[in-house]
Structure formats: structure tokens, C-alpha cells
C-alpha positions as CSV (number, residue, x, y, z in Angstrom):
1,M,41.4,-77.4,-75.8
2,E,40.9,-81.1,-75.3
3,K,41.8,-82.7,-72.0
4,Q,44.3,-85.0,-73.5
5,N,46.2,-81.9,-75.0
6,Q,45.9,-80.2,-71.6
7,F,47.5,-83.1,-69.9
8,H,50.4,-83.3,-72.2
9,I,51.1,-79.6,-71.9
10,F,51.0,-79.8,-68.1
11,A,53.3,-82.9,-68.2
12,A,55.8,-81.2,-70.5
13,C,56.0,-78.3,-68.0
14,T,56.5,-80.4,-64.9
15,T,59.5,-82.6,-65.8
16,K,62.2,-82.8,-63.2
17,S,64.5,-80.7,-65.3
18,D,62.3,-77.5,-65.7
19,F,59.8,-77.8,-62.7
20,K,59.9,-74.9,-60.2
21,P,57.8,-75.3,-57.2
22,M,55.6,-72.5,-56.3
23,K,56.4,-70.6,-53.2
24,L,53.8,-69.4,-50.7
25,P,54.2,-65.7,-49.6
26,T,55.9,-65.8,-46.3
27,N,54.1,-62.7,-45.0
28,R,50.7,-64.4,-45.1
29,K,49.2,-65.7,-41.8
30,V,48.2,-69.3,-42.2
31,N,44.6,-70.3,-42.3
32,I,44.7,-73.7,-40.7
33,Y,41.5,-75.0,-42.4
34,E,42.5,-73.7,-45.8
35,E,46.0,-75.2,-45.4
36,A,44.8,-78.5,-44.0
37,N,42.4,-78.8,-47.0
38,R,45.4,-78.7,-49.3
39,C,46.8,-81.9,-47.6
40,L,46.9,-84.8,-49.9
41,L,46.0,-87.2,-46.9
42,C,48.7,-89.6,-47.9
43,Q,48.8,-93.3,-47.4
44,D,51.9,-94.0,-45.1
45,A,52.5,-90.2,-44.8
46,P,56.1,-89.1,-45.5
47,C,55.7,-86.1,-43.1
48,T,54.9,-88.5,-40.1
49,K,57.9,-90.7,-41.0
50,A,60.2,-87.7,-41.0
51,C,58.8,-86.2,-37.8
52,K,59.5,-89.3,-35.7
53,T,58.1,-87.9,-32.3
54,G,54.5,-87.4,-33.4
55,D,52.0,-87.8,-36.2
56,P,51.5,-84.6,-37.9
57,A,49.6,-86.4,-40.8
58,R,46.9,-87.5,-38.2
59,A,46.8,-84.1,-36.7
60,I,46.2,-82.4,-40.1
61,R,43.5,-84.9,-41.0
62,A,41.8,-84.1,-37.7
63,I,41.7,-80.5,-38.8
64,R,40.5,-81.4,-42.3
65,F,37.5,-83.3,-40.8
66,D,36.6,-80.6,-38.3
67,N,38.4,-81.7,-35.3
68,H,41.0,-78.9,-35.0
69,K,40.9,-78.6,-31.3
70,P,42.2,-82.0,-30.4
71,A,44.7,-82.0,-33.2
72,L,47.5,-81.2,-30.9
73,L,47.1,-84.5,-29.2
74,W,49.0,-86.2,-32.1
75,V,51.9,-83.7,-32.1
76,K,52.1,-82.6,-28.4
77,D,55.8,-83.7,-28.1
78,C,57.0,-82.4,-31.4
79,S,59.6,-79.7,-31.5
80,D,59.8,-77.0,-34.1
81,E,62.6,-79.1,-35.7
82,D,60.5,-82.1,-35.8
83,L,57.7,-80.2,-37.7
84,E,60.2,-78.6,-40.0
85,R,61.5,-82.1,-40.9
86,A,57.9,-83.2,-41.5
87,E,57.3,-80.1,-43.7
88,E,60.5,-80.8,-45.8
89,A,59.2,-84.4,-46.4
90,C,55.9,-83.3,-47.6
91,I,55.2,-84.4,-51.2
92,H,52.5,-81.9,-52.3
93,Y,52.8,-81.2,-55.9
94,N,52.7,-77.3,-55.5
95,W,54.3,-76.4,-52.2
96,P,54.6,-78.3,-48.9
97,I,51.9,-78.0,-46.3
98,R,52.8,-75.5,-43.7
99,I,52.8,-78.0,-41.0
100,K,54.6,-76.1,-38.3
101,E,52.5,-73.0,-38.7
102,I,49.3,-75.0,-38.7
103,I,50.2,-76.7,-35.5
104,R,51.6,-73.7,-33.8
105,A,48.5,-71.7,-34.7
106,I,46.3,-73.9,-32.6
107,N,45.7,-72.8,-29.0
108,P,46.9,-75.4,-26.5
109,D,44.1,-74.4,-24.2
110,D,41.6,-75.8,-26.8
111,V,42.8,-79.3,-26.0
112,D,41.1,-81.2,-23.3
113,N,41.5,-84.7,-21.8
114,S,38.0,-85.0,-20.4
115,H,36.0,-88.3,-20.5
116,Y,34.0,-88.6,-23.7
117,P,30.6,-90.1,-23.5
118,S,29.5,-93.2,-25.3
119,L,28.0,-93.0,-28.8
120,A,25.8,-96.1,-28.3
121,I,22.3,-95.9,-29.6
122,S,19.5,-98.3,-30.4
123,F,18.1,-98.7,-34.0
124,C,15.1,-100.9,-34.6
125,G,15.8,-102.5,-31.2
126,I,19.4,-103.4,-32.2
127,K,22.3,-101.9,-30.0
128,C,24.7,-100.0,-32.1
129,E,28.1,-99.0,-30.6
130,N,27.9,-95.7,-32.6
131,P,25.6,-94.4,-35.3
132,F,28.0,-94.7,-38.2
133,F,27.3,-97.3,-40.9
134,L,28.7,-98.1,-44.2
135,A,26.0,-97.5,-46.9
136,S,25.2,-100.3,-49.4
137,S,27.7,-99.5,-52.2
138,A,31.1,-100.2,-53.7
139,V,32.6,-99.7,-50.1
140,C,31.3,-103.0,-48.9
141,T,31.4,-105.6,-51.5
142,N,33.3,-108.5,-49.8
143,Y,34.3,-109.9,-46.5
144,E,37.8,-108.3,-46.4
145,M,36.5,-104.8,-46.9
146,V,33.8,-104.9,-44.3
147,A,36.1,-106.6,-41.8
148,S,38.6,-103.9,-42.3
149,A,35.9,-101.3,-41.6
150,F,34.7,-103.0,-38.6
151,R,38.2,-103.1,-37.2
152,A,38.6,-99.4,-37.8
153,G,35.4,-98.7,-35.7
154,W,32.3,-98.6,-37.9
155,A,29.4,-99.8,-36.0
156,G,27.6,-101.6,-38.9
157,V,27.2,-102.2,-42.5
158,F,24.3,-102.1,-45.1
159,Y,26.0,-104.7,-47.4
160,K,26.1,-104.1,-51.1
161,T,22.6,-105.0,-52.5
162,I,22.1,-108.7,-53.4
163,C,19.8,-109.7,-56.2
164,M,19.0,-112.8,-58.3
165,Q,19.7,-111.1,-61.6
166,E,23.0,-111.2,-63.5
167,I,24.8,-108.0,-62.9
168,K,27.5,-106.7,-65.4
169,E,29.0,-103.3,-64.8
170,V,30.3,-100.8,-67.3
171,S,33.7,-99.2,-67.5
172,P,34.3,-96.4,-66.5
173,R,31.4,-96.2,-64.1
174,F,32.5,-93.2,-62.0
175,D,32.6,-89.5,-62.7
176,A,33.1,-86.5,-60.3
177,M,32.7,-82.7,-60.1
178,H,35.8,-81.1,-58.7
179,T,36.1,-77.9,-56.7
180,N,38.7,-76.5,-59.2
181,A,40.6,-77.5,-62.3
182,T,42.8,-80.0,-60.5
183,H,41.8,-83.6,-59.6
184,G,41.6,-85.2,-56.2
185,D,39.1,-83.6,-53.9
186,F,35.4,-83.6,-55.3
187,Y,32.1,-82.3,-54.1
188,G,29.9,-84.3,-56.4
189,F,30.2,-87.9,-57.4
190,R,28.3,-89.7,-60.2
191,N,28.2,-93.5,-60.5
192,M,26.7,-96.1,-62.7
193,E,27.4,-99.0,-60.4
194,Q,24.4,-101.4,-59.9
195,L,24.3,-104.2,-57.4
196,S,26.6,-107.0,-56.1
197,E,28.2,-109.0,-58.9
198,N,28.8,-112.0,-56.5
199,P,26.6,-115.2,-56.6
200,V,23.7,-114.9,-54.1
201,E,25.0,-117.8,-52.0
202,M,28.5,-116.3,-51.8
203,D,27.2,-113.0,-50.5
204,F,25.1,-114.6,-47.8
205,D,28.0,-116.7,-46.8
206,I,30.0,-113.5,-46.4
207,L,27.4,-112.0,-44.2
208,R,27.2,-115.2,-42.2
209,R,31.0,-115.0,-41.6
210,L,31.0,-111.3,-40.7
211,K,28.3,-111.8,-38.1
212,H,30.1,-114.8,-36.6
213,D,33.5,-113.0,-36.5
214,F,32.1,-109.6,-35.4
215,P,29.1,-110.4,-33.2
216,T,28.8,-106.9,-31.7
217,K,28.7,-105.2,-35.1
218,V,25.4,-104.7,-37.0
219,V,25.1,-106.6,-40.2
220,V,22.2,-105.5,-42.5
221,A,21.6,-107.3,-45.8
222,S,20.4,-105.0,-48.5
223,I,18.3,-106.9,-51.1
224,M,16.4,-106.2,-54.3
225,G,13.9,-108.5,-56.0
226,Q,11.9,-108.3,-59.2
227,T,8.8,-110.4,-57.8
228,E,7.3,-111.1,-54.5
229,Q,8.9,-114.6,-54.5
230,Q,12.3,-113.0,-55.0
231,W,11.8,-110.6,-52.3
232,Q,10.7,-113.4,-49.9
233,T,13.5,-115.8,-50.8
234,L,16.2,-113.1,-50.4
235,S,14.9,-111.8,-47.1
236,R,14.7,-115.4,-45.6
237,M,18.2,-116.1,-46.8
238,A,19.2,-112.9,-44.9
239,E,17.6,-114.0,-41.8
240,E,19.1,-117.5,-42.1
241,A,22.5,-116.0,-42.5
242,G,22.2,-114.3,-39.1
243,C,21.7,-110.8,-40.4
244,D,20.5,-108.3,-37.9
245,A,18.0,-106.6,-40.3
246,V,17.2,-106.4,-44.1
247,E,17.1,-103.3,-46.2
248,L,14.8,-103.3,-49.2
249,N,16.4,-101.4,-52.1
250,F,13.6,-99.5,-53.8
251,S,15.8,-96.8,-54.9
252,C,18.8,-97.6,-57.1
253,P,18.4,-95.1,-60.1
254,Q,20.4,-97.0,-62.8
255,M,19.1,-100.6,-63.0
256,K,19.5,-102.4,-66.3
257,H,16.6,-104.6,-65.4
258,K,12.9,-103.2,-65.6
259,G,10.7,-103.2,-62.5
260,M,13.5,-102.8,-60.0
261,G,15.2,-100.0,-58.0
262,S,13.7,-96.6,-58.3
263,D,11.1,-97.8,-60.7
264,V,9.6,-99.5,-57.7
265,G,10.3,-96.8,-55.3
266,Q,8.1,-94.3,-57.1
267,S,5.2,-96.5,-56.7
268,A,3.4,-96.4,-53.3
269,E,1.4,-99.5,-54.3
270,L,4.5,-101.6,-55.2
271,V,6.6,-100.7,-52.1
272,N,3.6,-101.5,-50.0
273,T,3.2,-104.9,-51.6
274,Y,6.9,-105.8,-51.4
275,T,7.3,-104.5,-47.8
276,A,4.3,-106.5,-46.7
277,C,5.5,-109.8,-48.3
278,V,9.0,-109.5,-46.8
279,K,7.3,-108.7,-43.4
280,R,5.3,-111.9,-43.6
281,S,8.5,-113.9,-44.4
282,V,11.0,-112.8,-41.6
283,K,11.1,-111.8,-38.1
284,I,14.1,-109.4,-38.2
285,P,13.6,-105.7,-38.8
286,V,12.7,-104.6,-42.4
287,I,14.1,-101.2,-43.6
288,P,12.9,-100.0,-47.0
289,K,15.2,-97.5,-48.8
290,M,13.6,-94.6,-50.4
291,T,14.4,-92.9,-53.7
292,P,14.9,-89.1,-53.8
293,N,13.8,-89.1,-57.5
294,I,10.2,-88.4,-56.6
295,T,8.2,-85.2,-55.7
296,H,6.8,-86.5,-52.3
297,I,9.1,-89.0,-50.7
298,E,6.7,-89.4,-47.8
299,E,4.1,-91.0,-49.9
300,P,5.9,-94.3,-50.7
301,A,7.4,-94.1,-47.3
302,M,4.0,-94.1,-45.6
303,A,3.0,-97.0,-47.8
304,C,6.0,-99.0,-46.4
305,I,5.0,-98.0,-42.8
306,E,1.5,-99.1,-43.4
307,A,2.9,-102.4,-44.5
308,G,4.8,-102.9,-41.3
309,A,8.2,-101.4,-42.1
310,D,10.3,-101.1,-38.9
311,A,12.3,-98.0,-40.1
312,I,13.2,-96.1,-43.3
313,S,16.6,-95.4,-44.9
314,A,17.0,-92.4,-47.3
315,I,18.2,-91.2,-49.6
316,N,19.7,-93.3,-52.5
317,T,21.6,-91.3,-55.3
318,I,19.9,-88.6,-57.3
319,K,19.5,-89.1,-61.1
320,S,22.0,-86.9,-62.9
321,V,23.9,-86.2,-66.1
322,T,27.5,-85.1,-66.5
323,M,29.2,-84.3,-69.7
324,D,32.9,-85.4,-69.2
325,V,34.0,-87.3,-72.4
326,D,36.4,-89.4,-70.2
327,A,33.3,-90.8,-68.4
328,E,31.7,-92.1,-71.6
329,V,31.2,-95.8,-72.1
330,A,32.5,-96.6,-75.6
331,G,31.2,-93.3,-76.9
332,Q,27.8,-93.5,-75.0
333,R,26.3,-91.8,-72.0
334,T,23.4,-92.3,-69.7
335,I,21.5,-91.0,-66.6
336,S,22.9,-92.2,-63.3
337,G,23.1,-91.6,-59.6
338,Y,24.7,-88.5,-58.0
339,S,26.1,-88.4,-54.5
340,G,28.7,-86.5,-52.4
341,R,28.7,-83.2,-50.4
342,A,26.6,-81.5,-53.1
343,V,23.6,-83.7,-52.4
344,R,23.6,-83.1,-48.5
345,P,20.9,-80.3,-48.5
346,I,18.7,-82.4,-50.8
347,A,19.0,-85.4,-48.5
348,L,18.2,-83.3,-45.4
349,R,15.1,-82.0,-47.0
350,H,13.9,-85.5,-47.6
351,I,14.8,-86.5,-44.1
352,L,12.8,-83.5,-42.8
353,E,9.8,-84.6,-44.8
354,L,10.0,-88.1,-43.5
355,A,10.4,-87.0,-39.9
356,Q,7.3,-84.8,-40.2
357,M,5.1,-87.7,-41.5
358,P,2.0,-88.3,-39.4
359,R,3.1,-91.8,-38.6
360,K,6.6,-91.7,-36.9
361,T,9.2,-94.2,-37.5
362,Q,13.1,-94.5,-37.0
363,L,15.1,-93.1,-39.8
364,S,18.6,-94.0,-41.2
365,G,20.1,-91.0,-43.0
366,I,22.2,-91.0,-46.1
367,G,23.5,-88.3,-48.5
368,G,26.8,-86.3,-48.5
369,I,28.1,-87.1,-45.0
370,E,31.8,-86.4,-44.6
371,T,32.3,-84.9,-41.2
372,W,30.7,-85.4,-37.7
373,R,28.9,-82.0,-38.2
374,D,27.3,-83.4,-41.4
375,A,26.2,-86.5,-39.5
376,L,24.9,-84.3,-36.6
377,E,22.5,-82.5,-38.9
378,F,20.9,-85.8,-39.9
379,I,20.5,-86.9,-36.3
380,Q,19.0,-83.4,-35.2
381,L,16.4,-83.9,-37.9
382,G,15.4,-87.3,-36.5
383,C,17.9,-90.0,-37.7
384,H,19.0,-92.7,-35.4
385,N,22.0,-93.6,-37.5
386,V,23.7,-92.4,-40.6
387,Q,25.2,-94.3,-43.6
388,V,28.4,-93.1,-45.5
389,C,29.6,-94.0,-49.0
390,T,31.2,-91.4,-51.1
391,A,33.4,-89.9,-48.3
392,V,34.8,-93.5,-47.6
393,M,35.5,-93.8,-51.3
394,Q,37.5,-90.6,-51.2
395,Y,39.2,-90.8,-47.9
396,G,39.0,-94.4,-46.7
397,Y,37.5,-96.2,-43.6
398,R,39.8,-94.1,-41.4
399,I,37.5,-91.2,-41.5
400,I,35.6,-93.0,-38.7
401,D,38.2,-91.8,-36.3
402,D,37.1,-88.2,-36.7
403,L,33.4,-89.0,-37.1
404,T,33.3,-90.6,-33.6
405,L,35.8,-88.1,-32.0
406,G,33.9,-85.1,-33.1
407,M,30.5,-86.4,-32.1
408,Q,31.9,-87.4,-28.6
409,R,33.4,-83.9,-28.1
410,Y,30.1,-82.3,-29.1
411,L,28.2,-84.3,-26.6
412,A,30.7,-83.6,-23.9
413,K,30.6,-79.9,-24.8
414,R,26.8,-79.8,-24.4
415,G,27.0,-81.9,-21.2
416,L,25.0,-84.7,-22.8
417,T,25.5,-88.4,-22.0
418,S,23.5,-89.9,-24.9
419,L,23.0,-89.4,-28.5
420,D,19.3,-89.9,-28.0
421,A,19.0,-86.4,-26.7
422,L,20.0,-85.1,-30.1
423,V,17.6,-87.1,-32.1
424,G,15.1,-84.8,-33.8
425,E,16.1,-81.8,-31.6
426,S,16.0,-79.4,-34.6
427,L,12.6,-80.3,-35.9
428,P,10.7,-77.7,-34.0
429,L,12.8,-75.0,-35.7
430,F,11.3,-75.7,-39.1
431,M,8.3,-73.6,-40.1
432,K,6.2,-72.9,-43.2
433,P,7.4,-69.9,-45.3
434,D,4.4,-67.8,-44.5
435,T,5.2,-68.0,-40.7
436,L,8.8,-66.7,-40.9
437,N,9.7,-63.4,-39.4
438,R,9.8,-60.7,-42.1
439,D,9.9,-57.5,-40.1
440,T,13.6,-57.6,-38.9
441,I,17.0,-57.6,-40.5
442,I,20.5,-58.7,-39.9
443,Y,23.2,-56.4,-41.6
444,P,26.5,-57.7,-42.7
445,K,29.5,-56.5,-40.6
446,F,32.9,-55.9,-42.2
447,N,36.1,-56.8,-40.5
448,K,38.8,-54.5,-41.9
449,D,41.6,-56.5,-40.2
450,L,40.6,-59.6,-42.1
451,C,39.6,-57.9,-45.4
452,V,42.2,-58.4,-48.2
453,G,40.7,-55.9,-50.5
454,C,39.6,-58.1,-53.3
455,G,36.3,-56.4,-53.9
456,R,34.3,-59.7,-54.5
457,C,31.6,-58.4,-52.1
458,E,31.0,-55.3,-54.2
459,I,31.0,-57.4,-57.5
460,S,28.4,-59.8,-56.2
461,C,26.2,-57.1,-54.6
462,N,26.2,-54.9,-57.7
463,D,25.6,-57.8,-60.2
464,G,23.6,-60.2,-58.1
465,G,22.3,-58.3,-55.1
466,H,21.0,-54.8,-54.4
467,Q,23.8,-52.4,-55.2
468,A,24.4,-51.7,-51.4
469,I,28.3,-52.0,-51.5
470,T,30.7,-49.5,-53.0
471,F,34.4,-50.2,-53.3
472,D,37.1,-47.6,-52.4
473,H,39.9,-48.2,-54.8
474,E,42.4,-46.2,-52.8
475,T,42.0,-47.9,-49.5
476,R,40.7,-51.1,-51.1
477,Q,38.0,-51.4,-48.6
478,P,34.2,-51.9,-49.1
479,R,31.6,-49.6,-47.7
480,L,28.0,-50.6,-46.9
481,N,25.0,-48.4,-47.7
482,G,22.5,-49.5,-45.0
483,A,19.7,-47.8,-46.8
484,K,20.0,-50.1,-49.8
485,C,21.1,-53.3,-47.9
486,V,18.3,-55.9,-47.6
487,G,20.2,-58.3,-45.4
488,C,20.5,-61.1,-48.0
489,H,24.1,-61.8,-47.0
490,L,25.3,-62.7,-50.5
491,C,28.4,-60.6,-49.8
492,R,29.2,-62.6,-46.7
493,L,28.9,-66.0,-48.7
494,V,31.2,-64.9,-51.5
495,C,34.0,-63.3,-49.3
496,P,37.0,-65.5,-49.7
497,A,38.7,-64.2,-46.5
498,G,36.0,-64.7,-44.1
499,A,36.0,-61.0,-43.4
500,I,32.2,-60.4,-43.2
501,G,30.2,-61.3,-40.2
502,L,26.8,-60.5,-38.7
503,T,25.3,-57.7,-36.7
504,K,22.4,-58.3,-34.3
505,R,18.9,-58.6,-35.6
506,V,17.1,-55.4,-35.6
507,P,13.7,-54.1,-36.8
508,K,13.6,-53.1,-40.4
509,K,13.5,-49.3,-40.9
């Protein structure tokens, strides 16, 4: 069935006269994360307006972005009646978010009012108030956008890439991979956007104004040339505009013009040449941006370092194809960049490879960062800052609140006073495959109290594992055959109820 017909059928069934909202079973204990993930994250949230004594929308957003413990700070004075009014005002299209149950499920003892450490960190000798930057993209294309982000709390910006070529964009230029059939939240994002469409002089004037109006923020000009002269001219204009650093975009995967973007980033010789010519032209730090569309990202990165690069940023988007007819451009399709949560493991792999290069340099990490835990993973692999794009496009600049709060709480929990202590701390854990322990095993552990009896573990183990689980249809409980179990943990990963945990590691029998 075509999407258009599906839409009309859905619309016909949801008119005010015949729409009946679904009702959630009242005997089901709320899972605060699952329920918070249903929240629409409204602008000017009706639930908060109705509550009056607190901000339940902010509390739920904190849970959504991995800060459930301090969520009570925004609703500490709310009565049950306040939360019930908030729930009644919820505009969710299926059933209201169970606001009262979410809030009352949080243990008050989890909230602390301890002093949180500073997130200040140095990058290329530049003091940054925190490690969170906007990535060069659609989230930072003019003065008003960047100024709004700075006021919200972002430490800096890698401004949308400036070039001397005429840029014309297509429509539509975005597509997404959703977690289910409904629209809204997506895990993968494809874009065909290129570079800034503004005149060159206009963009550098914007950067000059930003640095003047926000002197404590870090302003990085992202540039792309087609010749050595263009690279030199653009970098000098960035320095003259007062930018703190310049990023060399060697990585955009969907350039209309030849000899630009990832075409350059795949050539160690070209990135070395262009990095060297920019280093000769300016005194501010030079940060080449690497493409992931290459087998060995460390080869062009090393060429940049040999040419004098002060740091490396990675990754840009990954070349991809989606088949949604609604994303066609006048009946045509093309290869373009993929980003979002789905690319984070790939980005982390590239960061690891860069961190393990024989010649060390500072790194700026990009790729699928939504929460503070995502950012932490990049920092623990050696990044001194991270850049965010797709998450801002989905949820807005406001996510900086939970990025900073979560990171501060993590530092405080570990008794650390500086982010520097986290940079690269996970690198010693990574080994070559032939050195991994293959003589021990961790068995899955089934929690009968949490098990809902769906049998998904048995299906996956039988059809995709080692036939180590049987399912009792009378009790609707799984049973593990330890003699067959190999400890792959597929069952644990597919369990929708989180009812499968881990045992201790033991020697293999």
C-alpha cells in the first residue's frame, strides 16, 4: 500500500467524531524510561502550564536524556493533584504520558544538591567552558541561531562550512530511519545538504559579530576550498574575522563540485598539501575534518598532522542510500550522508583508530551524540570536545542542559574535578582480537519477577543462537540449558522487558 493511501486511511479513522484514545492497562507498573521516551517534548508544554507549581515537562526531558535522578528537582513541590492536572493536559496522540507515576517512581534519595565541578577544558590551547560544540551543519547557519545556542549554554560552534562556490540545495534534502512506523523520533538521518548558501563576506561578518558579542565562546570557521589559493584566502578571512580556529572540511560526502569534500579527504597527498598551505597562511589553530568513507582514516589524518595540523575532528556523515519515495528529488535519488544514533559505533571506531596513531594529537568527536553518556564515550576514547548536529535538529539547543548536567554529575560521582581526567581513560581496555579471553563465560540470568512471558528469548536463541533456551507454555517461563549456552547474550539483548541479566564470569566447562 502506498504511503499516501496509508495516510488517508489513518486520517479517516482519527477524526474527532470517531477517534477513541487507547487506554494503557492500569495494572502495569510504569517503566520511567519507556514512558519518558513516549513524551513528545513539546514546545511550550501544556503539562507544565497546567501544573503551575513545577515543570513536569523539564523533569521528563531530564529522564529522556539520561538524567532521571535529578528529575525531581523540577517537580519537588508538586502535589498529586498538580501532576494529575499536568497529565490531563498532555496532548499525546495515543494516551497521556503517565506523569504522576513517572515522578512518584523516582526515589527521592537519588536527588542530591552537591556542588558540581566545572566542565572547563582546553582544546588547541583555547579555553572552553564545556566540551559541547555545535557541529558544522544546518544547526548553525546564521547569527541568530548561533547566538541562541550560546545563550542556551553551548561552549562553541563549528560554523557551517564556507566556500567560494555557488551552493544550490535540493528539496527535499532530508530523510530519516524511524524506530517504528510512526514519525517523530528517528535513529538514523540522511541529508543532502552541502555548505553555506550565504555570500562569503556575509558569513565572515556573522562570525566577527559572534566573537564580539560572545567573547568567551569558541568560534571556529569551517571552510572548504577547491584550490590552494581558495584555502589560503578563506583561512585568512577567518583569522581576520577573529575566529579562534579554522576547520578544514575534507569530508562532506555530497558535494556537487568535483575535487572537494570527501574526494579530497580520501587522498593523503591532497590533505597534506591543503593543510600545509593553510598552516603557512594563519596563526590560529588548524583542524582538518576527516571523512569516514575510507578504509584507514588514520592515513589522511597522519598526513594532516605531518603538515602541522593542531587537532583532528571526526567524523563527517557516512555515504548512504535510503529508498523512501517521499525523499526523492523530482523522481531522482542519489548517495548522501547518514548521521544520528545509528552511526555512533562507527564514529567511535574511527576515534579509536585516530587515538591509537603513533603521533598523538587532540581530537574533536562527532557522530550520533544525543546524551551525556554518548559524549562520555568519545571523551574516554581521547576527545577533548564533541560536536552535535542531528540531536539538535531533533530536539533543539535545549539538550545542552542535560548534556552538561549529566556530565557534571558523573564527575562528581567519581570524585573528579576535571574533565581532563576522563580523556582517553578507556584506551588501555582495547586489545587485538587474538588477545581476548576465550577460556571463560558469562551465562544469562533470568529474573522471573520481571519476565512477562513473551518468549522472545527462546525464539531468538532457537533461530539465531544455539538452541539453549526452552519455553514452558504452561508457566510462560524460559528455561536455560547451560550445556548448550555459549554465553553470546543474544537473549538478553532481545528481551523487551529487561528481565535477563548477567551471572559472574566463570571458567568454561
